[in-house]
C-alpha positions as protocol buffer text, in pm:
chain_id: "A"
residue {
  index: 1
  type: MET
  ca { x: 14140 y: 11869 z: 14203 }
}
residue {
  index: 2
  type: ALA
  ca { x: 13836 y: 11671 z: 14389 }
}
residue {
  index: 3
  type: THR
  ca { x: 13846 y: 11722 z: 14753 }
}
residue {
  index: 4
  type: ASN
  ca { x: 13657 y: 11472 z: 15030 }
}
residue {
  index: 5
  type: SER
  ca { x: 13347 y: 11670 z: 15158 }
}
residue {
  index: 6
  type: LYS
  ca { x: 13200 y: 11434 z: 15289 }
}
residue {
  index: 7
  type: LYS
  ca { x: 13258 y: 11473 z: 15704 }
}
residue {
  index: 8
  type: GLU
  ca { x: 13129 y: 11284 z: 16030 }
}
residue {
  index: 9
  type: PRO
  ca { x: 12853 y: 11412 z: 16213 }
}
residue {
  index: 10
  type: THR
  ca { x: 12947 y: 11449 z: 16554 }
}
residue {
  index: 11
  type: SER
  ca { x: 12701 y: 11567 z: 16825 }
}
residue {
  index: 12
  type: ALA
  ca { x: 12787 y: 11806 z: 17187 }
}
residue {
  index: 13
  type: PRO
  ca { x: 12801 y: 11567 z: 17454 }
}
residue {
  index: 14
  type: ALA
  ca { x: 12596 y: 11933 z: 17609 }
}
residue {
  index: 15
  type: SER
  ca { x: 12513 y: 12259 z: 17411 }
}
residue {
  index: 16
  type: SER
  ca { x: 12737 y: 12567 z: 17492 }
}
residue {
  index: 17
  type: HIS
  ca { x: 12526 y: 12790 z: 17644 }
}
residue {
  index: 18
  type: GLU
  ca { x: 12592 y: 12905 z: 17957 }
}
residue {
  index: 19
  type: PRO
  ca { x: 12423 y: 12771 z: 18202 }
}
residue {
  index: 20
  type: SER
  ca { x: 12127 y: 12953 z: 18409 }
}
residue {
  index: 21
  type: SER
  ca { x: 12283 y: 12883 z: 18725 }
}
residue {
  index: 22
  type: TYR
  ca { x: 12600 y: 12759 z: 18942 }
}
residue {
  index: 23
  type: GLU
  ca { x: 12403 y: 12475 z: 19038 }
}
residue {
  index: 24
  type: ALA
  ca { x: 12290 y: 12392 z: 18707 }
}
residue {
  index: 25
  type: ALA
  ca { x: 12637 y: 12446 z: 18571 }
}
residue {
  index: 26
  type: LEU
  ca { x: 12757 y: 12229 z: 18853 }
}
residue {
  index: 27
  type: ALA
  ca { x: 12509 y: 11934 z: 18773 }
}
residue {
  index: 28
  type: GLU
  ca { x: 12593 y: 11960 z: 18373 }
}
residue {
  index: 29
  type: LEU
  ca { x: 12980 y: 11920 z: 18522 }
}
residue {
  index: 30
  type: GLU
  ca { x: 12964 y: 11623 z: 18703 }
}
residue {
  index: 31
  type: GLN
  ca { x: 12714 y: 11502 z: 18458 }
}
residue {
  index: 32
  type: LEU
  ca { x: 13002 y: 11501 z: 18212 }
}
residue {
  index: 33
  type: VAL
  ca { x: 13269 y: 11391 z: 18446 }
}
residue {
  index: 34
  type: ALA
  ca { x: 13129 y: 11036 z: 18464 }
}
residue {
  index: 35
  type: GLN
  ca { x: 13075 y: 11031 z: 18076 }
}
residue {
  index: 36
  type: LEU
  ca { x: 13466 y: 11092 z: 18052 }
}
residue {
  index: 37
  type: GLU
  ca { x: 13549 y: 10896 z: 18280 }
}
residue {
  index: 38
  type: SER
  ca { x: 13346 y: 10564 z: 18164 }
}
residue {
  index: 39
  type: GLY
  ca { x: 13507 y: 10578 z: 17929 }
}
residue {
  index: 40
  type: ASP
  ca { x: 13150 y: 10532 z: 17689 }
}
residue {
  index: 41
  type: MET
  ca { x: 13234 y: 10853 z: 17522 }
}
residue {
  index: 42
  type: PRO
  ca { x: 13275 y: 10761 z: 17156 }
}
residue {
  index: 43
  type: LEU
  ca { x: 13662 y: 10926 z: 17099 }
}
residue {
  index: 44
  type: ASP
  ca { x: 13530 y: 11198 z: 16832 }
}
residue {
  index: 45
  type: GLN
  ca { x: 13318 y: 11338 z: 17165 }
}
residue {
  index: 46
  type: LEU
  ca { x: 13600 y: 11370 z: 17375 }
}
residue {
  index: 47
  type: LEU
  ca { x: 13747 y: 11664 z: 17344 }
}
residue {
  index: 48
  type: GLY
  ca { x: 13420 y: 11844 z: 17242 }
}
residue {
  index: 49
  type: GLY
  ca { x: 13362 y: 11705 z: 17622 }
}
residue {
  index: 50
  type: TYR
  ca { x: 13684 y: 11828 z: 17759 }
}
residue {
  index: 51
  type: GLN
  ca { x: 13587 y: 12179 z: 17632 }
}
residue {
  index: 52
  type: ARG
  ca { x: 13268 y: 12195 z: 17754 }
}
residue {
  index: 53
  type: GLY
  ca { x: 13399 y: 12082 z: 18130 }
}
residue {
  index: 54
  type: ALA
  ca { x: 13684 y: 12341 z: 18135 }
}
residue {
  index: 55
  type: ALA
  ca { x: 13440 y: 12586 z: 17965 }
}
residue {
  index: 56
  type: LEU
  ca { x: 13159 y: 12510 z: 18288 }
}
residue {
  index: 57
  type: LEU
  ca { x: 13474 y: 12530 z: 18521 }
}
residue {
  index: 58
  type: GLN
  ca { x: 13567 y: 12866 z: 18442 }
}
residue {
  index: 59
  type: PHE
  ca { x: 13170 y: 12973 z: 18491 }
}
residue {
  index: 60
  type: CYS
  ca { x: 13182 y: 12805 z: 18796 }
}
residue {
  index: 61
  type: ARG
  ca { x: 13493 y: 12934 z: 18927 }
}
residue {
  index: 62
  type: GLY
  ca { x: 13361 y: 13249 z: 18843 }
}
residue {
  index: 63
  type: LYS
  ca { x: 13060 y: 13206 z: 19089 }
}
residue {
  index: 64
  type: LEU
  ca { x: 13227 y: 13144 z: 19335 }
}
residue {
  index: 65
  type: GLN
  ca { x: 13446 y: 13433 z: 19304 }
}
residue {
  index: 66
  type: ALA
  ca { x: 13224 y: 13653 z: 19260 }
}
residue {
  index: 67
  type: VAL
  ca { x: 13052 y: 13550 z: 19575 }
}
residue {
  index: 68
  type: GLU
  ca { x: 13373 y: 13565 z: 19798 }
}
residue {
  index: 69
  type: GLU
  ca { x: 13360 y: 13903 z: 19688 }
}
residue {
  index: 70
  type: GLN
  ca { x: 13007 y: 13959 z: 19781 }
}
residue {
  index: 71
  type: VAL
  ca { x: 13062 y: 13810 z: 20150 }
}
residue {
  index: 72
  type: LYS
  ca { x: 13436 y: 14052 z: 20158 }
}
residue {
  index: 73
  type: VAL
  ca { x: 13242 y: 14339 z: 20117 }
}
residue {
  index: 74
  type: LEU
  ca { x: 12953 y: 14228 z: 20393 }
}
residue {
  index: 75
  type: ASP
  ca { x: 13196 y: 14164 z: 20588 }
}
residue {
  index: 76
  type: ASN
  ca { x: 13414 y: 14563 z: 20520 }
}
residue {
  index: 77
  type: GLY
  ca { x: 13698 y: 14410 z: 20354 }
}
residue {
  index: 78
  type: VAL
  ca { x: 13805 y: 14079 z: 20545 }
}
residue {
  index: 79
  type: LEU
  ca { x: 13715 y: 13701 z: 20406 }
}
residue {
  index: 80
  type: LYS
  ca { x: 13623 y: 13585 z: 20775 }
}
residue {
  index: 81
  type: ALA
  ca { x: 13680 y: 13266 z: 20805 }
}
residue {
  index: 82
  type: TRP
  ca { x: 13280 y: 13042 z: 20799 }
}
residue {
  index: 83
  type: SER
  ca { x: 13232 y: 12830 z: 21101 }
}
residue {
  index: 84
  type: PRO
  ca { x: 12867 y: 12647 z: 21155 }
}
residue {
  index: 85
  type: ALA
  ca { x: 12673 y: 12700 z: 21399 }
}
residue {
  index: 86
  type: ALA
  ca { x: 12655 y: 12577 z: 21723 }
}
C-alpha cells in the first residue's frame, strides 16, 4: 500500500515565538494584517497568518489588561478616565 508522502513546503509568514514586548507584537500584527489584506499571501499560508495574528492579538490584549490592573491598583481600585494634561 503506497502512500503519497510528498508534502508542499509551507513557511509561516511570521515566527511563532512570543513577542518581546507589546510594541513588537503590535508591529508584527500590523505587518501581518497588511500582508493578509494585500491578497499577495499564498493560500496555503493564509490560515497560518490568521492564527499568528490571533495569537498576537491575544498577547496584546493580555498586556493591556495587565497594565489596566496596575492602573487600578495605583488609583486605589478605581479605574479613572484618562485626560491629557492641558
